[in-house]
C-alpha positions in Angstrom: 109.2 21.0 -13.1 111.0 17.6 -13.2 109.2 15.8 -10.4 107.2 16.6 -7.3 105.8 15.1 -4.1 102.8 16.0 -2.0 102.3 15.9 1.8 106.0 16.5 2.5 107.0 18.0 5.8 109.6 20.8 6.0 110.9 20.8 9.5 111.7 24.0 11.3 115.3 24.5 12.2 116.4 23.2 15.6 113.0 21.7 16.3 114.3 18.1 16.4 111.7 17.1 13.8 108.8 18.1 16.1 107.7 21.3 14.2 107.1 21.6 10.5 104.9 22.7 7.7 103.2 20.4 5.2 103.4 21.2 1.6 104.6 20.3 -1.9 108.2 19.6 -2.6 109.4 19.7 -6.2 112.5 20.0 -8.2 113.2 21.9 -11.5 116.4 22.2 -13.5 117.2 25.3 -11.4 116.2 24.7 -7.8 114.6 22.5 -5.2 111.5 24.3 -3.9 109.0 23.8 -1.1 105.6 25.4 -1.4 102.8 25.4 1.1 99.3 26.9 1.0 99.3 27.2 4.8 100.9 30.6 5.2 99.6 30.9 8.7 102.1 28.2 9.6 104.9 30.8 9.3 105.5 33.0 12.3 104.8 36.2 10.3 102.9 34.8 7.5 104.0 36.3 4.2 106.3 38.7 5.9 108.7 36.0 7.1 111.1 36.6 4.2 114.7 37.3 5.2 115.4 41.0 4.3 118.4 40.1 2.2 116.8 37.3 0.1 117.7 37.0 -3.6 114.9 38.1 -6.0 115.2 34.8 -7.8 114.7 32.7 -4.7 112.3 32.3 -1.8 113.3 31.3 1.7 112.4 27.7 1.0 114.2 27.5 -2.4 117.6 25.8 -2.8 119.5 26.4 -6.1 120.9 23.0 -7.3 124.4 24.6 -7.5 124.2 25.4 -3.8 123.8 21.8 -2.7 126.9 20.6 -0.9 125.7 17.2 0.4 122.5 15.1 0.7 121.9 12.8 3.6 119.2 10.1 3.8 117.8 9.1 7.2 115.9 5.8 7.0 114.2 3.6 9.6 116.2 3.2 12.8 117.7 6.6 12.2 120.3 5.2 9.9 122.1 8.1 8.1 124.1 7.9 4.9 125.3 10.4 2.3 123.7 10.0 -1.1 125.8 10.3 -4.2 125.0 9.8 -7.9 124.7 6.2 -9.0 123.6 4.9 -5.6 120.7 2.6 -5.5 118.0 4.2 -3.2 115.9 1.2 -2.2 115.2 1.8 1.5 112.4 4.1 2.4 113.4 7.7 3.1 112.3 8.9 6.5 114.1 12.2 6.4 116.1 14.0 3.8 118.8 16.5 4.9 120.2 18.9 2.3 123.4 20.6 3.4 124.1 23.8 1.4 127.3 25.7 0.5 125.9 28.7 2.3 126.0 26.6 5.5 122.3 26.2 5.7 120.6 22.9 6.4 117.1 22.0 5.0 115.3 19.0 6.4 112.3 17.2 4.8 110.2 14.4 6.1 108.2 11.9 4.0 106.0 10.3 6.7 102.8 11.1 4.9 104.2 11.0 1.4 103.5 8.1 -1.0 106.5 5.8 -0.8 107.0 5.8 -4.6 106.8 9.6 -4.9 109.3 10.0 -2.0 111.8 7.7 -3.7 111.3 9.5 -7.1 112.0 12.9 -5.7 114.9 11.7 -3.6 116.5 10.2 -6.7 115.8 13.3 -8.7 117.3 15.6 -6.1 120.5 13.5 -6.0 120.7 13.3 -9.8 120.2 16.9 -10.6 122.2 18.3 -7.7 125.3 16.5 -9.0 125.2 17.1 -12.8 127.8 15.2 -14.8 127.7 17.5 -17.8 127.7 21.2 -18.3 124.6 21.1 -20.5 122.7 19.9 -17.4 123.3 23.2 -15.6 120.4 25.5 -15.5 122.6 28.3 -16.9 122.7 26.4 -20.2 118.9 26.5 -20.5 118.7 30.1 -19.1 121.3 31.4 -21.5 119.2 30.2 -24.5 116.1 32.2 -23.4 117.5 35.3 -21.7 117.8 38.7 -23.4 120.0 41.0 -21.5 120.2 44.6 -22.5 122.4 45.9 -19.6 125.9 46.7 -20.5 128.2 44.8 -18.2 130.9 46.5 -16.2 134.6 46.3 -17.4 135.4 42.6 -17.6 139.0 42.9 -18.8 138.2 40.8 -21.9 139.2 43.7 -24.1 142.6 45.4 -24.6 141.2 48.8 -23.6 140.3 47.7 -20.1 143.9 46.7 -19.4 145.3 49.9 -20.9 143.1 52.0 -18.7 144.3 50.2 -15.6 147.9 50.7 -16.7 147.2 54.4 -17.2 145.5 54.7 -13.8 148.7 53.3 -12.2 151.0 55.4 -14.4 153.1 52.4 -15.5 152.2 52.2 -19.2 155.9 53.1 -20.1 157.2 49.9 -18.5 154.4 47.4 -19.2 152.3 46.7 -22.2 149.1 44.8 -23.2 149.9 41.9 -25.5 147.6 40.0 -27.7 149.9 37.0 -28.2 147.2 34.7 -26.8 144.5 35.9 -29.2 142.4 32.9 -30.1 144.0 31.2 -27.1 147.0 30.3 -29.2 149.4 30.2 -26.3 147.4 29.1 -23.2 143.9 27.9 -22.6 144.0 29.2 -19.1 145.1 32.8 -19.8 142.9 35.5 -21.3 143.4 36.8 -24.9 144.8 40.0 -23.5 147.1 40.4 -20.5 150.1 42.6 -19.5 153.8 41.8 -19.8 157.0 43.7 -19.6 157.4 46.2 -22.5 160.8 44.7 -23.4 159.4 41.3 -24.1 158.4 40.6 -27.7 155.7 38.2 -28.8 158.3 35.8 -30.2 159.8 35.6 -26.7 156.4 34.6 -25.3 155.9 32.0 -28.0 159.3 30.4 -27.3 159.0 30.3 -23.5 155.3 29.6 -22.8 155.5 25.8 -23.3 158.2 25.6 -20.5 155.7 26.8 -17.8 152.9 24.8 -16.3 149.7 25.5 -18.2 151.8 28.0 -20.3 151.3 30.6 -17.6 154.2 32.9 -18.2 155.0 35.8 -15.8 152.1 38.3 -16.1 151.6 41.7 -14.5 149.1 42.2 -11.7 149.8 45.6 -10.1 152.3 48.5 -9.9 152.6 50.6 -6.8 152.9 54.0 -8.5 154.7 55.6 -5.5 157.9 53.8 -6.1 157.3 51.6 -9.2 157.4 48.3 -7.4 155.2 45.8 -9.2 153.4 42.5 -8.5 153.8 39.7 -11.0 152.4 36.1 -11.1 153.8 33.1 -12.8 153.5 29.3 -12.7 156.4 27.0 -12.1 158.6 25.5 -14.9 157.5 22.2 -16.3 159.2 19.4 -14.2 161.0 18.1 -17.3 162.0 21.5 -18.6 165.7 22.1 -19.2 165.2 25.7 -20.3 165.9 27.5 -17.0 167.4 30.2 -19.1 164.0 31.1 -20.5 162.7 31.7 -17.0 165.7 33.8 -16.3 165.1 35.9 -19.4 161.5 36.4 -18.4 162.4 37.5 -14.9 165.1 39.8 -16.3 162.5 41.6 -18.4 160.3 41.9 -15.2 163.3 43.4 -13.4 163.9 45.9 -16.2 160.2 47.0 -16.0 160.6 47.7 -12.3 162.7 50.8 -13.1 165.4 50.1 -10.6 168.4 47.7 -10.2 167.1 45.9 -7.2 166.8 42.1 -7.4 163.3 40.6 -7.7 161.7 39.0 -4.6 160.5 35.6 -5.9 158.1 34.1 -3.4 157.2 30.4 -3.8 153.7 30.3 -2.4 153.8 26.5 -2.0 156.2 27.0 0.9 154.2 29.8 2.6 150.5 29.2 1.8 148.2 26.3 2.6 147.8 23.8 -0.2 144.5 22.9 -1.9 144.3 19.7 0.3 145.0 21.8 3.4 142.2 24.2 2.6 139.8 21.4 1.7 140.5 19.4 4.9 140.4 22.5 7.1 137.1 23.6 5.6 135.5 20.1 6.0 136.4 20.2 9.7 135.2 23.7 10.1 131.9 22.9 8.4 131.4 20.0 10.8 131.5 22.5 13.7 129.2 25.1 12.3 126.7 22.8 10.3 124.1 21.6 12.8 120.4 21.5 12.9 120.0 20.0 16.3 119.8 22.0 19.5 121.1 19.0 21.4 124.2 18.7 19.2 124.8 22.4 19.4 124.7 22.7 23.2 126.7 19.4 23.7 129.5 20.7 21.4 129.5 24.2 22.9 132.0 23.4 25.6 134.4 22.1 22.9 133.9 25.0 20.5 137.3 26.6 20.8 139.2 23.3 20.8 137.3 22.1 17.7 137.8 25.5 16.1 141.5 25.2 16.7 141.7 21.7 15.4 140.0 22.7 12.2 142.9 25.1 11.4 140.5 27.4 9.4 141.5 30.6 11.2 145.2 29.6 11.0 144.7 29.3 7.2 143.3 32.9 7.2 146.1 34.1 9.3 148.7 32.4 7.1 147.3 34.1 3.9 147.3 37.6 5.6 150.8 37.0 6.9 152.1 36.3 3.3 150.2 39.3 2.1 151.9 41.5 4.7 155.3 40.1 3.7 154.7 41.1 0.0 153.4 44.5 1.0 156.5 45.2 3.1 158.8 44.2 0.3 157.0 46.5 -2.1 156.7 49.5 0.3 159.8 49.4 2.4 162.3 47.8 0.0 160.8 49.1 -3.3 161.2 45.6 -4.7 159.1 44.0 -7.4 157.6 40.7 -6.1 157.0 37.6 -8.2 154.4 35.2 -6.9 155.2 31.7 -7.9 152.7 28.9 -7.8 152.5 25.5 -9.5 149.4 26.3 -11.6 149.2 30.0 -10.7 145.4 30.0 -10.3 144.7 29.7 -6.6 146.8 31.1 -3.9 148.4 33.5 -6.3 145.0 35.0 -7.0 144.3 35.3 -3.3 147.6 36.8 -2.2 147.7 39.2 -5.2 144.2 40.5 -4.5 144.9 41.0 -0.8 148.1 42.9 -1.6 146.3 45.2 -3.9 143.5 45.8 -1.3 146.2 46.7 1.3 148.0 49.1 -1.1 145.3 50.8 -3.1 142.2 52.5 -1.7 140.5 52.3 -5.1 140.0 48.6 -4.6 138.3 49.2 -1.3 135.3 50.7 -3.0 132.6 48.4 -4.3 133.3 49.1 -7.9 137.0 48.8 -7.4 136.7 45.5 -5.5 134.5 44.1 -8.2 137.0 45.1 -10.9 139.8 43.5 -8.8 137.9 40.2 -8.5 137.0 40.2 -12.2 140.6 40.8 -13.2 142.6 38.7 -10.8 140.1 35.8 -10.3 137.7 35.5 -13.2 139.8 36.6 -16.2 143.1 35.3 -15.0 141.6 31.9 -14.7 140.8 30.8 -11.2 138.9 27.4 -11.9 135.7 28.3 -10.2 133.8 25.3 -11.7 136.4 22.8 -10.3 136.8 24.5 -6.9 133.1 24.8 -6.3 132.5 21.3 -7.6 129.7 22.4 -10.0 130.2 19.3 -12.3 130.4 16.0 -10.5 132.6 13.0 -11.3 134.4 10.4 -9.3 137.4 12.6 -8.8 135.8 16.0 -8.7 136.0 16.3 -4.9 139.8 16.1 -4.9 139.8 19.4 -7.0 137.2 21.1 -4.7 138.5 23.8 -2.3 136.8 27.0 -1.2 139.8 29.3 -2.1 137.4 32.2 -2.9 135.7 31.8 0.5 139.1 31.9 2.1 139.8 35.2 0.3 136.5 36.7 1.3 137.2 35.7 4.9 140.6 37.5 4.7 138.9 40.6 3.3 136.4 40.4 6.2 139.3 40.3 8.7 140.7 43.5 7.0 137.2 45.1 7.4 137.2 44.3 11.1 140.6 45.9 11.7 140.1 48.9 9.4 136.3 49.6 9.6 136.4 53.0 8.0 138.7 52.1 5.1 136.2 50.1 3.0 133.2 51.5 1.2 131.4 48.1 1.5 130.2 46.1 4.4 130.3 42.5 5.6 126.8 42.1 4.2 128.2 42.8 0.8 130.8 40.1 1.2 128.3 37.5 2.5 125.9 38.4 -0.3 128.7 37.9 -2.8 129.5 34.4 -1.4 125.8 33.5 -1.6 125.5 34.7 -5.2 128.4 32.5 -6.2 126.1 29.5 -5.7 123.0 30.8 -7.5 124.2 29.2 -10.7 123.0 31.6 -13.5 125.8 34.2 -13.5 128.6 33.6 -15.9 131.1 35.3 -13.5 131.7 32.3 -11.2 130.5 29.5 -13.5 133.7 28.6 -15.5 137.3 27.7 -15.1 138.8 30.3 -17.4 137.9 32.7 -20.2 138.2 30.1 -22.9 136.0 27.8 -21.0 133.4 30.5 -20.8 133.6 31.3 -24.5 133.1 27.7 -25.4 130.1 27.3 -23.2 128.4 30.5 -24.4 129.1 29.7 -28.0 128.0 26.1 -27.8 128.9 25.4 -31.4 127.1 28.4 -32.7 128.9 31.0 -34.8 126.4 33.8 -35.1 125.0 34.3 -31.6 126.2 33.5 -28.1 124.3 32.4 -25.1 123.5 35.3 -22.8 124.1 35.1 -19.1 124.0 38.0 -16.6 127.1 39.2 -14.7 127.1 38.8 -10.9 128.1 42.5 -10.7 124.6 43.5 -12.0 123.2 43.6 -8.5 119.8 45.0 -9.7 119.2 41.7 -11.4 118.9 39.8 -8.2 118.7 42.4 -5.3 116.4 45.4 -4.8 117.8 48.9 -4.4 116.7 48.8 -0.8 118.7 45.6 -0.1 121.8 47.1 -1.7 121.7 49.9 0.9 123.1 47.4 3.3 126.3 47.3 1.2 127.2 50.8 2.1 129.6 51.6 5.0 128.5 54.7 6.9 132.0 55.1 8.5 133.6 55.2 5.1 131.1 57.7 3.9 131.7 60.0 6.8 135.4 59.7 6.4 135.5 60.3 2.7 132.4 62.2 1.7 132.0 64.9 4.3 134.4 67.6 5.4 134.3 67.4 9.2 137.0 70.0 9.7 134.4 72.7 10.0 132.4 70.6 12.5 135.5 70.1 14.7 136.5 73.8 14.4 133.0 74.9 15.4 133.0 72.7 18.4 136.4 74.0 19.4 135.2 77.6 19.1 132.3 76.8 21.4 134.6 75.2 23.9 136.9 78.2 24.1 134.0 80.0 25.9 133.3 77.2 28.3 135.9 78.0 30.9 139.6 77.8 31.3 139.6 74.8 33.6 137.3 72.7 31.3 139.5 73.7 28.4 142.7 72.6 30.1 141.6 69.4 31.8 139.0 67.9 29.5 139.5 69.2 25.9 143.2 69.8 25.7 143.6 67.4 22.8 140.8 68.9 20.8 142.1 72.4 21.4 145.5 71.7 20.0 146.6 71.8 16.4 143.7 71.3 14.0 143.2 67.6 13.4 142.1 66.2 10.0 138.5 65.3 9.4 139.4 61.6 9.9 140.4 62.2 13.5 137.3 60.7 15.0 137.8 57.5 12.9 141.3 56.6 14.2 143.0 57.6 11.1 144.7 54.7 9.3 147.4 54.9 6.7 146.7 54.6 3.0 148.5 51.2 3.2 146.8 48.7 5.4 148.9 46.4 7.6 146.7 44.0 9.5 147.7 42.2 12.7 147.7 38.4 12.1 148.1 37.2 15.7 145.6 34.5 16.8 143.7 36.8 19.2 142.8 39.2 16.4 141.6 36.7 13.8 137.9 36.2 14.4 135.1 33.9 13.1 133.0 35.5 10.4 129.8 35.0 12.3 127.4 36.6 9.8 128.5 34.2 7.1 129.1 31.0 9.1 126.7 31.1 12.0 123.7 33.0 10.6 121.4 30.0 10.4 122.2 28.7 13.9 119.3 30.1 15.9 120.7 29.3 19.4 123.9 31.2 18.4 122.0 34.4 17.4 122.4 37.4 19.6 119.1 39.1 19.9 119.4 42.9 19.4 123.2 42.6 19.3 126.3 41.7 17.3 127.7 43.5 14.3 124.3 44.3 12.7 123.3 46.3 15.8 126.6 48.3 15.6 126.0 48.9 12.0 122.5 50.3 12.7 124.0 52.7 15.2 126.7 53.8 12.7 124.0 54.5 10.1 122.1 56.6 12.6 125.3 58.5 13.5 126.0 59.2 9.9 122.4 60.2 9.2 122.4 62.5 12.2 125.6 64.2 11.0 123.9 64.8 7.6 120.6 66.0 9.2 122.4 68.4 11.6 124.7 69.6 8.9 121.8 70.3 6.6 119.9 72.2 9.3 123.0 74.2 10.1 123.4 75.1 6.4 119.7 76.0 6.2 119.9 78.4 9.2 123.1 80.0 7.8 121.3 80.5 4.4 118.4 82.1 6.2 120.7 84.3 8.2 122.5 85.5 5.1 119.3 85.8 3.0 120.5 83.3 0.5 117.1 81.6 0.3 115.4 84.7 -0.9 117.7 85.0 -3.9 116.9 81.4 -5.1 114.1 80.4 -7.3 111.4 78.0 -6.1 113.0 75.0 -7.6 116.4 75.7 -6.2 114.9 76.6 -2.8 113.2 73.2 -2.6 116.4 71.5 -3.6 118.3 73.3 -0.9 115.5 72.7 1.6 115.4 68.9 1.2 117.8 66.8 3.2 120.7 65.4 1.1 120.3 61.7 0.3 123.0 59.7 2.1 122.2 56.4 0.3 122.2 54.7 3.7 119.7 52.5 5.5 117.8 55.4 7.1 118.3 57.9 4.3 115.6 59.5 2.2 115.5 56.4 -0.1 116.1 53.9 2.7 114.1 51.9 5.2 112.7 55.0 6.9 110.4 55.5 3.9 109.0 52.0 4.3 107.1 51.8 7.6 106.6 48.0 7.0 110.3 47.5 7.5 110.6 49.8 10.5 107.8 48.1 12.3 108.3 44.4 11.3 112.1 43.8 10.9 113.9 42.8 14.1 117.6 42.8 14.6 119.7 39.8 15.6 123.3 39.0 14.9 122.1 37.1 11.7 120.5 40.2 10.2 119.7 40.6 7.3 120.0 37.0 6.2 117.9 35.1 8.7 114.3 36.1 9.4 115.2 35.6 13.0 112.8 36.7 15.7 109.5 38.4 15.0 106.9 40.3 16.9 105.1 37.1 17.6 107.9 35.5 19.6 109.1 36.0 23.1 112.1 37.9 21.8 109.9 40.9 21.2 110.0 41.5 24.9 113.7 42.3 24.8 114.2 43.3 21.2 112.5 46.1 19.4 112.0 46.6 15.7 114.1 48.9 13.5 111.9 51.8 14.4 113.2 51.7 17.9 116.7 52.6 16.6 115.4 56.0 15.5 114.0 56.9 18.9 115.6 59.9 20.6 117.8 60.7 17.5 117.9 63.7 15.3 116.3 61.7 12.5 112.6 61.8 12.1 111.1 59.5 9.5 108.7 62.3 8.7 111.4 64.9 8.2 111.9 64.1 4.6 108.2 64.5 3.8 108.1 67.8 5.7 111.3 69.0 4.0 109.8 68.2 0.6 106.8 70.2 1.4 
């Protein structure tokens, strides 16, 4: 602990400073934390934890790397933003901490000793804006952690790249080069990356200096159906006279395309928002959604849509998706290799390239594939997370800050809304990923590039490196039960279960239900046999989202989850998700019962041993919320967790609030379904 203060008030959200809890506020080199002994002050006592809370943090903890802005309210309700180096002489009445996850924490010092209030205010400002990397908690944590888990493929080794080339069947045209081993060519590129097979290392050595940050054309993806590839490159240096070197590089890219078609070179600076555009838009958008006052919320409600339009945030999302569609169409319809050109090739090129691959390749729509994509295109290829997230503060750091990764996640969320059964993960996964970015102990999103990471972890030592966990090791910070909310039941039904037999059985029953019924009501179902994906509005393997204004929505779970007046009690996407989980679980239950009856009818059970009979008798584990390892095995969750549109991030309503009159707990979702929480225990018997 660095410093602490007693008799601090933590105000309840949207209480206008009239409701709060008294306790101890302290700051460590990891977080700002509020602790109270009066657990009865919470609506549900110890059970008021949000279901999707990180293992490393409590509801009243704020990682220092998550702090966006700090505001001091002094006497006369004078409000000012506090920055490092400011002289805090006036007495602090309230302290507002605005976080990067869009939450606001308010603390009052009415009963706190003035000197202690000033000390902790000064410490919060100082440690929330570290000026050096060794002040980050990750530096201290890395010295003392001992991680045995083997990390997932990180594309730091040559073999990871080669396996990806083999998966896409393009290893004959592209090769993994080690010309940057020891970061000899570029500080921003990894030691291994993919280039056209016809290029020699000498060619790279000659040409690299002519490109901004030495970012030569590098491979991102090949659409194996027609060989069209996706390549990224930075612009030539402004003073460079060696345009012929760029032409030679692009000629090699064209040769690796396997056809004679000209390359489609797309200058992203002309089609995508700039860093300044994204930063300005995000600041305006935050001003709309960041409020802790019911009065301000309701007074701005009538201007919500005009303010939203003025922020231009949804237009930025639409613009990125539109560019992605353009690239996809060139690769699919024209079979043309596309080269994404950006000044530094580390921001919009990462975003557009990742979106294109999500639209083209179902592999990246699984959780593992998506993580591999982010690791390769963002982390390894050098998106400057530390600069864009403003983790290290200096006088000019805010000019380099821009939430490009959040913009990408928002685009992915839009895809998920338009193609709900095409992704194995859910919006809860995307929101959890954004929150984890700001925890500050994972090496995945802490650095600007691979070399920066290497230097930090080595810290001048030659024998051993600092050890930091990967963000993809979800067990490190979320429980198995919490990770169940990452799984999409619609995707599971579409890809894991053969529903052809179900449809055929239903058709067979309908044939005996009468000619008129057959002709007038079920004509479509009685036609040619539909695929198992019929009931999910079958989408093509390639996703082509609509980008019109009416179809681009606000990601409410991420942006509005802390705004209590905006919560929909018993509604919103979480309620739909619960019903989808129940639908999937009912299909599994009924399919299992049908199989059991068929086995009994054919005498299969008698030929099996006791162990095999028990295995066949127990319901298959869906891995979903109400599955055999899910919430239904924990009566505490079924009886105490209530659903709002902010689930599972905000504790929301409880059984002690008026909302319990109109909103039941999770157990109510299981009422009148084919799922009985006791079925599993009975089956096991």
